[in-house]
ROFI-511163 format. One record per atom (N, C-alpha, C, O): y, x, z negated. Coordinates in pm, whole numbers, plus 50000, padded with zeros to 5 digits. Layout:
# ROFI-511163
YXZ...
This chain:
# ROFI-511163
216699231891035216829233790897216329221590813215779224090705216469210390849215889197690800214429201290786213859200990678213839204690898212249207190867211999217990817210809220390795213029228290782212319237890669212689231290556211819232290469213829223590518213639217290381212659206690364212069207290256212339197590439211229191390440209589199790393208819195390307209359212790477208099219190474208129224790331207099226090266209759229290269209629234490148209319224290039208359223889961210449215390053210079208189897209699194289918209189188289823209889187690042209319175690077207989173090058207769161490021206829181790074205789175790077205149179389947205339190289892204309168989895203609166389778202789179989751202219186789836202879182289619202309194789588200559190689558200159180089511199889200189593198389196389564198179195789430199049198189346197149192789410196669186989264196029200589233195299207389305196569203189085196159218889033194849218589002194399208188955194069229089019192429234489009192239239488895192249251688915191989236688738191699244688661190299249288664189419242588718190049262088598189139266288576187829256188499188049247588413186639259188547185559247488471185579247888321185439237588256185769260988258186029264788100187119259088064187049250487976188229261988116189619255488064189639239888075190169232587991188949235188199189019220288200188079216688098188409206288040186979221988058186369216387963186779214487811186469204887741187499224687776187809226787648188969219087614189309216487499189829213887768191189203387711190949192487646191839186887582189909188687651189559178387558189059177487443188559167287395189189189487383188349191387263189129187887131190319190787118188489182187044188929181586915189419195686837188959206186881190179195986740190269207186620189319210886573189229223186575188259204286517187059209886454186139220186587185939232286585185829212386670185609220686814186039231186818185119238586856187119237986797187749248586815187549256486714187299268486729187629249986589187319260186458185839262486485185629274486499184679254586498183529260286486183189270386586182379279486564183849268686704183809279386800184179292386746183269300686744185379296086700185889307586660185149311286571184829323086566184599300286456183799306686368182429314386395182109324786337181569306986501180719311386578180789324786636179909333286620182139326886721182539339886751182499347986688181989358686722183129345586551183129357286425181749358186382181469370186377181099353486359179819356386319178979362486414178039369586377179229360486536178459367586637178679382786645177829391586640180289384086660180909397286593180369407386516179949418586543180489399086381180279403786267178689409686288178499421886279177559400486316176339404486372176249416286432175649426486395177079413686555176879428986653177479440086610177039450486660178539441286516178849451086470177959458486377177829470686374177239448186285176229453886212175199459086268174599468086207174749454786396173579462586443173979471886503173249481586525175159471386541175429485486597175679494386530175389505186583176299495386389176559505386303175249509786246175099521686216174199499986227172839500686209172259510186253171849519686187172159508286387171539517186458169899519786432169059511286460169649530386384167789531786382167509533886257166329535886229168469533886155168119536685984167589521085943167739510686007167089522785848166299512185765167499503085737168649507385725167099488885725167629480985637167619468185716167119469885828168019455485692167659441985741168099440685875169139445885917167219432585953167489434986104168799427386113169799432886158168819416486077170239410886054171079409885923170579415885828172129404085902172909401585767173289388885768173529382585870173369383785632173869371485597175419370585677176219379785686175539359285722177149359585793178139362385706178299355685605178899372685736180159377685647179519383385522179369395585514179119375185423179059381985291177979390185298178179400185229176839390285355175829401285334175099394985232174849382985221174689406985139173759405785033174749406684895174419413284797176029398884904177069398984793176159392884673175979400884581175659381884660175079376084578174189387384464174269388184341173469393984547172219403784496172949414984427172509421084329174479417684505175089429684438175789423184325176039431484238176139413284299176359406384145175929412084046176639417883964174459410984041173169414483956172399421284016171439415484068172509435484032171589439584123170609445384026170879448983912169399445984087167969447184020167869458884047168219461884161167389469383961166589483283955165789484884096166019491084200164589475084040163269472184180164269472784285164279484184330164979466484334165779465984461166419480284494166559483084613166829489484396167359500484444166249510084483166399519184566165029507084410163629514584445163399513184569163169523684630163399501884636162679494684740163609498784867163219500684982164859499384819165719503984933165719519484941165649525085050165779525084848165339542984849163809543984910163449553784975162999533484884161879537784981161719536185086160789542385138162519527185169162469523885300163079531285392163269527485508163459543985338163439557185436164519566785412165109562085314165069576985445165809586185374167429579885399168439583785342167339569785493168489564785492168569548585534167969543085626169239544485466169289526585516170639524885457171349533185400170889508885491172189501785486172209488185456171249480585473173179485485417173459469385410175059471285428175839480585408175199454285489176499451585501177209440185417176629429285417178379441285346178649430285271179889428585292180599438385272180529415985337181829414285368182299423485492181649424385596183359429285472183769438885585183199451385556183529459585642182439456185464182239470285425180749476285455179799473385382180629484085556179219490585577178889500185475179729508585445177739499785415177259508785342176089515885365175039509585385176109528685365174599536985377174139542585267174949549585207173159541685227172749549585102171369561685168170589560685263171589571885068170949582085144169779585585026170219589284917168789584885037167769588084944167009601984957166119605184878167349608385042166699623085093167849632785053169029634485086166939638284962167729650684879168409661284969169309667884916168149663285074169049672585178170109666985214171189672885225169909653485240170969648285297172149645485207173309646485248171819641685073172599639584952173349652384940174579652484933172749661084937173649678384945174489678085034175659681585019173959673385148175209671885295176679666485224177819671085216176029654485178177399646185194178259651985053179489652485043177439655384966178279661584839179229672784896180419673984864178409682585003179269692285044180229693985165180729704485204180379682285213181099680285350182279673385323182439662885384183329677785227184669672185199185669668985330186759663085326184989674485448185509677485575185559658985649186359653085722184389655385588183709643085649184189630985533184879621185563183729633785414183749623285317184529625485203184779637185174184979616485134185479620484984184869611984879184199602584922184939612984777184219602084651185299591984669186489593784692184639581084654185419567184638184949559684539185329547984541184039563984430183079554484318182999541884378181869538084410183779535884395183969521784467185369518084529186439522884492185199509184626186509503884677187549504584579188459512584603187599497984475188599495684370188839504684285189669501584199188239518184279188429526284194189729536784192190119543884098190259535484328191799540684363192979532284280194089536884253192519519284248193699512184172193219514684048194119518583974192229513884000192389514883849192249528283805192599530683689191719538783887191949551783820193499562583860193959572883811193939553483977195359558384014195029563884158194179572884159195429560984250195349566984366195769583884418195439590184518196729587984289196799602084294195819610784219195859622984229194929604484143194069608984058193189621284135192889622384254192919629284029192489644184072191259643184143191019651084234190309632584101188819629984131189409627884306188809632284404190419621884309190429619484496191019630584564190909631884686191669639084489192139648884585190999657484684189779656084679191699666184770190399674684849191309685584889192529686084875190429695284947191099709484991191829715584867191449714084751192939722884906193659732884829194079724184714194189728584600194239715684737195339704784605194029706084514194099713684417192629697884544191649695684432191209708784381190989710184261191019721484490190879732184401191499736284301190899739284198192909737284313194239739984219194029733584120193869739684015193969720984122193749710083990192619714283918192569715383795191609716884007190249718683921190449730583827190099730183709191059742083888191199755783843192299753083717192429761883633192989741783708193699740583597192909735683488193329735283372191939732383516191029722383381189989730583365189079725583298189729745783419188709755983381188909756283233187859753983172189889758283163190229762382995189609752182929189499755182810189189742082953188859730082876187179733582861186629727882766186479740782929185179742282940184459757082908183319761082926185529762482860185169777882824184639775482665184889766182588183789787882646182959788882544184029787682418183719780082326185229794682412186049792082297186489778682290186759774382178186659769182414187029754082384185869751382341185999750682219184489748782375183829743682330183259743282189182739733882129183509757682147183099758082031184119752681935183789752781816185259748281966186609741581859186099725681902186899717481857185159720481964184909707081985184139700981889184249689581843182949713981852181859708081753182089703181634181539692581604182869709281547183499703281415183759690681430183209683081351184659684781538185119673381556183909663481594183949651981552182799667881674181859660781726181149657781581180949646181546180729670181489179929669781378180539653681298179899643481270181999656681278182479648481170182219632681250181939622981179182309631581366182299616681437180769609781412180539598481370179749620881455178149620381436178289614381302177979602481296178789621381165178249617181051178849603581016178199596580938179989598881063180419586981061179709575081123179429564981058179459576581242178509567481307177269567481269176699556581280176459579281214175149578981141175039567481046174149558881046176289568680950176149559180826176239543780879175669534080828177139543781003177049530181034175829523081088175589511081073174849534781173173819530881207172869525981072172279515181081172779531480989172189530280871172769513680809171919504980794173829511380785174409500180730174199490180829174109478780782174119490880926173839477081036172479473980975172279463480914171539483580995169889479280985170109476180823169749464580804170469481180722170699473180592171069459480622170309450480589172209456880684172949445680657171979435980756172089423880738171149440180849169909429780903168539431880828167469432280887168629432780735167699436480628166209442180700165099437080680166439451680770165369460780825164919455280926163869460680961165369443781013165039438681110165579448081258166609454881253164929447281354165509456881476166999449981499167359439081454167579456781560169289455581625168959460481774168279470281807169669450481858170249459781956171229470381967172439468081960170729482581983171619492981921172999497082047174059502682018172599492582182173179497782323174509494182298175209500482378175239486582220176619482982187176969495582110177869502582156176399498982006176839506981937176799520681990177719528381966175709524582064175939534682128177179537182221177949546782219177159528682283178699531682365179729532382293180649539182339179899526782177180949528282076181009542382026182119546281991179949551082018179849561981933180139572182040180859581582006179719571882153180259578682296181709579482290182279590382297182299569182277183589565182327184419573182188185449579782198183829571082091184659576981971184169593081990184929601781946183309595782035182979613282045184219617282166185149625282148184019611582256184999612682388186159614282307186429624982251186839603882300188449602182248188579614482148189299623782181188009614682045188039626781957188069637681984188929644581928187019644982094186989658182164188209658182248188829668782248188659648982316189899647782408191179650382350192029659082369191079638382258192619639682194192789644582023193889645081968191649647681962192049645381860192359636481749191609627181720193689639681672194199632081568195559624381654196349616981596195619626881765196739625781842196789610981903197779606681961195389602081879195169589681918194969583881740194519591081652195359571681722194939565981624193459561281607192609561481696193279556781467191989553281457191599537181550190579534581613192809528681530192479517481570193119517381735193329506181783193349526481800193219527481917191969532081967191429527182066191349544681876189919546881935188839531781936188019528882024189149524481818188129511481802188589503881935187729500282015190069501281962190419491382076190089496282201189919487282284189909510282253189419517482380187909513082383187399508082483187169515482255185929515382261185369499782313184449496782388186459490282228185949475682241186239469182417185629460782482187329476882444187769468782598187339478882704187309474682819186989491782680186969501782834185559493682904185559492783027184669489382847183459485582922183729475683045182979472783138185439469983007186009459883108186229468583249186069462883357186509478683244187149485283318185709489683420185579488983542184939493383334183449495883381182909485183504182639487083623182889470583398182579459183467183339453383603182959444483679184419460483608185559457183706185049465583824185489462283934184189476283820183859488083888182639484183961181709492083974182589469384018181419466184118181379475084218182409480584256180079477684278179939483484413180509475184524180939481284622180569462284521181129455084644181659440384524180989435384433182839437384562183589425584516184069418084616183719419784733184939409084575185699397884676187069402584702187959400984618187309409484841188679409684882189779405284779189919394484722190439415284774191949411284681191599408184542192619407384474190419405984468189839401184345191059407384267191689399084201191539420784262192209422284162193369418784132194059423784043193769407284225195069402684207194889386584172195819378884151193669383784172193279366984131193139366983960192259373383904193999359983897193939360483765192419359683696191469352983737192439368083582190799363483501189739369083599188649365583552189579374783690188489378083758188539395183675189389402283621187039395683707186809410283622187769421583640188319426483541188059427283797189119433383850190219434683787190669444883734190779421683792192429417883741192389422283574193299429183530191219417383481191339421383377191159437283347191789444083267190019441583442189729458383464190829464783457190849473583370192239462783552193269465783597194389466883488195279475383484194179457483407195459456883289194909465183168195679469983085193349466783159192729474183049193369489283100194129495783029192979493083216193429506583257194639510983242195019522183210195349499383271196909502483266197329506983144198159515983134196729499983029197039501882856196279513682826196799521182743195089517682879194719530182814195529540082879195729550082810196009540182987196769552883065197929554482959198079565182902198719544282935199499546082847199579551882722200399560282686198409545482637198029551982526197869567082536198329574282447196959574382690196789586982662198009594682695198079606382660198969588882761199989594782832201279596482669202219604482666200999589082585201649591882449200979604382362201589614082316199599601582353199119613782281199449628082372199709639282327199359624382495199609638782575201169642082506201189650882420202109637382532203299639182454203569644782292204359652682242202659637582249202629644682085201919655182091202399664382025200919657782146200539670882206201169684782222200909695882175202149679582312202909689782347204259691182275205029699682320204549685582192204989687782092204629696181954205359704181896203529692781925202999698081819202039715681875201799724381791201729716881990201129730182050202619739382061202679751582046203699730882090204679743682086205539748881959206479756781952204849741481861205089750081750204069761581715204029766481602203539764081781202479775381774200959769781702200139777281650200839755981713199399752681659198099755881700197949753581820197119760381643195909761081680195199749181746195039737781701194739755481883193869742581952192649735481859191979742181780192469723581875191289716981789190629708081870189539704381828191079702781996190849695982083190939699982244191349711282270190569691082354190619691482489192119696282541192459706682598193039682782493194439684582532194799695182470195389703282541194619698682330195449716382329195309726182387196199734082420193649727282417193529739382525194309739182636194899749082679194349725982695194929724882811196769727682834197339733782923197299720782721198449720182689198679739282653199449745982721198049743782567197939759882541198149767882650198929777282665197049761282749197279774482882198469772682963198979781383034198939759282947200379757483033201369764182953202199771083011201389763182841202719773582758202509788382775203519795382788200979795782778200989805282804201289809382928201869820182931200989802083077201239803283187202619803583188203029813083255203739795083126205179792783138205589805483094206519811683144204739810382978205649821382909205659835182994206529843782998204199834583072204159846083147205129845683279205659856083318205309834283339206299832983443207709834583420208419837983515208279832383286209459835683253209299853483212210149862283229208629854183184208889869283128208839879083258209459889783264208069874183355207899882583499209399875283563209729881283666210019867983538211069861483593212499870183532213499872383600212289874583378212869882183316213269898183334214159905083284212039901383442212019914183454211149922683375210999934883387210609914883294209609923783177208559930183284208019923683373208329944883259206819949683282205869949383177205959948783054204719950083276203469952683213203159938883125202709939083010203409929783182203329918983111201359912383156200689912383259201179909283059199529902583056199309889983120199629879083074198819891983215198799880583275197599870883218196539876583194197689856383195196709849683136195609846183218195759843083336194449846483157193059844783237193169835483306192569836883413193879822783289193859813283381195239807483393195609800083302196099810083499197199809083533197469797383589197319797083711197839786583532198209771483561199589765483593200579771883558199699757383636201199750183661201059739583546200009734983500202369736583508202999725683408202339712383461202789708783569201399704583407201179689383433201939678383348202059678983226202359669783416202849656783321201999650683248200799650283278202419645783153202199632783053200689624583110199529623883069201609618183247200939609683300199519616983390198359612883383199999628283469198629636283500197569638883409196389637183438198039643483285197159646583190196529630483154195329629583179197099619283106196679607783103195449603783214194249602083190196019602983315194769602983435193739608483443192699603483486193909621983397192929633783428191639626483322190529621883347192299627883217191199624383093190869610483091190019606183013191479603283172191119588183185189829588783287188909580683273189809597883384188719598783465187339606283391186149603983414187939615683296186749620283210185949609983131184729610883118186629600983082186299591482982185579582583081184519578683031185759578583191184919569283282183849576583312182719571883297184039588783358182969596483419181859594583297180749590083324182149597583192181469600483073180949585582992179829581982956181879580982986181419566582895179909559682899179019559882814179989552983040178749547883072177339557283083176229553183051177639570583136176559577683154176129583083030174939584483002176959585982963176409593582789176009582782715175349584782612176339569482755175849556482662174629553582703173829549282619174299554782808172989555582874171959564682807170909561682750172559576982831171599587782805171329586782662170239591182623172069582082583172359584782412170919567982405169849569282347171249557282463170299547982439168919551282438168179548382343168419559382578167149562682616166919572382511165869570182450167679583882467167119592082424166719588182222166029594682143167349577782204166989573982092165579564382085164779563781992165529558482194164459549582244163299556682224162539555082128163139566082331162029578082365161589583182240160509579582193162299590982184162209597682049161359592581958160419598281904161939575081934161329568581861159709565681916158919560481837159479567681990158099562082093157499573882081156269573682089158199587182059157339596282097157709609381967158379619681979156839602881824157119613181736156439626081752156729634981673155739627881828155409643081847156779653581913157099664981881157349644282014158789652282039159489655181909159739666381865159789643081851160669643981751160179652381654161049657681585159149654781632158779661981499159109676481544159249684781454159249680381667159319694481743160849697481717161319707781668161559685681762163179684681759163559690981597164199701081567162969681981520163309685681382162839698881350163679706781307161669702581363161279717681320162269725381370162969732181295162439725181510163309736581561164639734381484164929744981429165579724481460166859722881405166569729181264167299738781239165949726781197165429727181037165579745881053166529751781001164499752981130164549765781131165879772181161166329782081104166539764381272167959771281335169289773781196170149782581186168959761281098169569760981001169299769480871169909769080764168179777780909167689783180773167019775580683166689780280575166779764480714166189754280611167219747280554166799737080500168749749180541169569741980502170419729380605171339730780686169689717780561169969709080641171329703480684171759698480788171909706780551173369700780564174249713280664175449711680688173759721180698174529733980783175089725980907174459717180966176319729980936177069724781028176319732281167175769743181154176359725781288176019732281417176999741281460178149739081425176739751181532177839757481641177349760381754176149757881770178129766581867177669768481975176649775282015175889772082106176579787481932175399796281943174019790681902172959793181957174219782681796173019775681745172579767181829171389766281861173539759881875173079745981992172359755682106171219752582140172769763182147172499770282282171049779182251170439784882342170599779182106169539786482081168449775482051167439778981991168609762882089167419752182071166609751782203166609742782286166069760882205164929759382346164539744582372164939737382464163609741182267162829728382250163979716582272163809709682373164929713982201165809705182161166359703782319166019693682381167319714982394167759715582477166959709982617167519704782714165569712182602164709708082678164409694082698164209689182809164379686482567164649674182556165619670382611165349660982686166729673282611168039667682651167839667282828168039657882905167459678582851167289680982996165899669183088165929665183205165209667583018164299654183037164679643683051164419636783150165529639382932165969628182934167119624183072167229613183127167799635583099169009637883193168039634183338168409626383426166909640483338165989635883438165189625083460165119620583575164499619483358164059608183338164739594583373164459586283459165589594983290166359582683318167899589283337168769590383250167949592783459169449599183506170969591183486171309582983571171639593583395172979585983362173489583383498174019572383514173429591983604174199587283754173039588183825172229597483826172999572883912171839571583999172239575384134171399579284216173859574184169174169579884282175839578084303176449571784217176349582084384177849586484370178169583184519177669589084615179239570984529179349564084656180879574584686181779578084609180659576784823181869587184905182119578285045181219572385106183479578485082183929573485182184029580585330184829589685353183209575785418183179586385559184729583985569185289573385541185419597385620186849601285663186749598885823187659593185883185999601885866185549600886015184059600986048183099603685976184129597586172182589596586216181589609986141181899621786157180529606186070179779617185970178399618586025177459611685987178299629886135176759629986180175769635886053175449647786059175309628085946174629632785858173109638285893172399644385814172759634586034171499638286076171649642586228172769641986278170769646086290170869646386435170799635586551171179635886668170099624686465170049610786503170589599886473170549588986531171279604186349172549591086298173869598186230173969607686153174989588086300176129591486227176639579686133176339567786137177299584886066177849570385958179129567086003180019574785968179439557386071180599555186124181989555486022181969550785908182969560586072184309560885985184679552085932184899541885997184869552285803185289537985745184219534585638184519530585526182929536285681181459531985593181789540585497182479550785503181029533685372180569542085247179189544085268178359536985325179059559885188178059567985251177739571585075178559576885001176329567185034176209570084915174999579384886173919574084912174949589284848174269601184806173549596684657174109593384552171999597884690171379589684529170829600784484170519609784562170679601584380170379613184280169059609684224168149618084228168859596784165167169590884096166139598384204165239605684161166319596384343164789600984390164659617284393163539622484387165749624584402165259634584393164849641384255164189651884252165269635084146164839639484018163509631983974163089632783859162999626184054161549616284027160919620584170160219612284227161119632384225159889635484341159109642184276159419651584202157489636084307156539641284245155989653684300155079659584240156369657184387156249671284464156789679484371156049688584333157999678684317158879687384261158689688284117158649698984057158499671884040158349669983900157069664083913156999652783962155989670483874154689663583866154529652283779154849653983661154009639183821154189626283674155399626383670155939629783564156169622883780157809622083710158219610483634159399609783598157259599783602157429589183524157099591883387157329582683308156679600783349156139606383211157039614583146157039625783197157979613183029158729621282962158129633682913157579633382803158169645082983157479657082919158429669082901158549675283007159149674382797160069681882763159469698282836160069707182896158199696782800157449710082811157629715282979157539727183008157859706383063158239709183221158949719783242158919727483339159949719883098161289725383143161069741683037162019749283017159929743582993159669754982907158279763882991158269775583027157319754583003155899763483014155959757883161155209765283225156579746883261155999743283365157289752883455157869762783410157489745983604158729755383675159899742683709160479743483818160159733783637161259727183658162409731883655163309726383718162619743583578163699751583590164349756783684165549758883704163229758983749163409767683896163939757384017164579760984116163539744883990163939733184092165379729584111165749717984094166109738284142167539734684126168319728784244169509725884241167559727684340167979717684453167909706084408168959699684403166849700784370166569686484264167269681484161167309669784124168059694684098168929689883970170089683684006171169689583997170009671884046171099665284110171939657083984172979651384019171539656383843172209651283746173739650383746174389640983700174299663383813175959665383787176369667183907177479672183925175519663184021176189661384168175749676984227174729683584204176839679784304176639690884397178119694784489178979686084478178379702784548179699708084602180989707284521181059703984402181889710284591183589709084543183869696384439184849696284365182979686484442183009674484330181999674484252181589663584211181329687184210180309684384103181079687183962182129693483945180129679683855180819673383753181139686483664180339695683642182619685383612183059702683534182189703783395182019714483337181689691983354181039687283211179629693783219178839690283131179239701883304177709706483318176939716283215175729718683208177939720783142177669725182984178079717882875177349716782776179089713082882179489705182779178509694582760178239694082640177859685582829177139675682809175719676682728175339670882626175179684782801173859690582724174069698182580173089701282512175199700482545175909707082441176079697182325175719698682208176699686982379176989675282300175549663382268175809653682198174189664982320173389655682314172459667282254171639662582175172389678082267171369686782179172319684982026171639680981932173769687581997174019686681881173709669981792173449667781674173829662681884173479648581840172169648981796171999648581674171209649681868169789645681830169589655781724169059651481622169979672381728169349679181616169889676881506169329682081410171319667481474171629664781362171189651181335171029647681218170949642181442169929628581390168789633081308168579630481189167999640981400166559645681319166629649081204165609647181137167499653681155167399659181013168169649280923168229651280802168629641180967169719631280869169229614280885169409605180804168699614080994167799599380996166469597081008165809607181033165829585880998164499579481062164699571181101165349563381030164309566881235164319553681324163389551081388162709559181449163189536681382161689528481454162159520481552163129513181531161459520981686161819512381810160859499381765159849500381695161299488981811160289478481786160309470281930160929460081959159379478582012159139471982148159039457382186158369448882128159709455982278159699440482335159049441282479158939451882541158579427282531158439429182685159209436482762158649443482846160589436482752161599440582819162279456082769163389460382798161529460682710161829474582647161799484382775162769491882792160999484582843160959494682942161479488083091161449495583189161799478983102162399472983210163759474483224164449471783126164439479283357165899485883320166659478983377166249473383479167969476983336169249469883356170279479583442170639491383439170439472183491171889483383592173139477883565173499467583622174009485183462175249484283450176069497483469176239505383376176589499483595176929512583643175769522683618175569530183713175139524083533173999531883494172479524183463172209512783501171679532083395170479526483346170539523583211170859532983138170279510583149169819510683023168429501883001167859496283095168069501682893166889491682867167329478382860168389475682804166419467682926166809456382915167029447382788167679436982796166569451182688166299444282590167419452782501167519449682382168339464282557169669470382451169259475682335169919475082232167689483282351167099491482269166749485182106167449489882016166279480682088165829471181945164959484281845163789488181846166189488381765166039500481662166259497881509167209490381488165729501481416166039503281277166069515981230165049522781228167489521481178167469532481119167589530480966167679519280915167579540780905167399545780763167519559380733166909567380804168259563580633168089576980612166979582380574166129576880503166929596280631165729604680608165339610480466166049618280403164279606180430163539609880298162589621480297161379621080318163469633680265162309645080271161549646880166161949644280053160149652380196159419656580068159749665979987159059668179888
């Protein structure tokens, strides 16, 4: 027994032998652990980037963690051109987000038309600003049904009622353009900011009519750019919660605008319930709801032979209406401001084009310069509409549309976009393809009349494609044709070129770097 005890407990334990690595780090100081962990994270970040990149174009290595974050804060258009030229697919990685850019037209179409693989995300912070349940983020049946509920807003009947409102807004702002130039004693002024304001006023009055006050229109016009500024393609993680960052400010502006729009929706429902005639977008939407509700009530009551509304839709809440028209404003504000800016600048540079627009619009009015435009008149303006199309092609207001890969997305036989990555189909390369649009950098409206541009529908990505294409593909050209037609008859304007007039500034979309230096005056007819 004693021998057993001695053999079990009495013998001294052998010295422990630690693995060499453990023995080595036992004496480390804190900084050595920190550096080792950081190096490990750098290696992991780099390895994941190389693995995700695969065979597509892009930097061989990324700046640890942040990637090209600093360049993304102030993107250069030449940088986008270089990225698109690097290959049909290229990539960058910023912080934790892997981004694939598609410059190839056919790949862009595939992304647009593959809702089972990817959904629009605009930018990572978009859902926080537009609302996670906003209709633009819906997919499948829910998206189709919601979109069907918006169809009455873009019928010929609806479009016709928007035009008198737009004519009035245009007249008010043309007066402002002239007054600004007079106050500046005929010296050129950067009008880009005013073009943002006129487009915001046009949108708000078209969407809400008089349900929104003049003060609110000016407030939204002044502040809405802060929402755009918050919509950076990449931003610091959690920046929306850091006071006074662009994302923090943008979120507060968005919330205030949502509340303003919801109040307008409530006013509209009360007014339309009295049997009022529709005069704006929200009126047509609410009228369709009322007609649909009345139809259901009569069917439920057992009434026979009830005429079914052309578009049977459900009831939408005030906040749903607000969120939807907020997305309309977001989608249109910068894009339309860009197109307006380039339109006035290029027409001043090309008097031959402006003269043809003026001649056509005067003839369409039977020589009466004060005659208001209407839908039939606008759609009859062959050359004016060709000018609008060429503006949208030459300086596309949407250069790309970010999507989020919901699962591994095989965009080509040789490359699969990893789940959780951003995949960004680009519109600009297709609209500047020299094989489709000869001499694509030249502004040539005649390519839509005597050329074959009208037949190149697959390259016409101005309004996207697939289930999430733009609902306003008829509304937008109508609005611009009305604007330049009226301007051609009422105004003269000159562009004062600077060395930066043709440089392109990227702020959500494309603008001239010098802000469009123009002078406006009332047209004096002989």
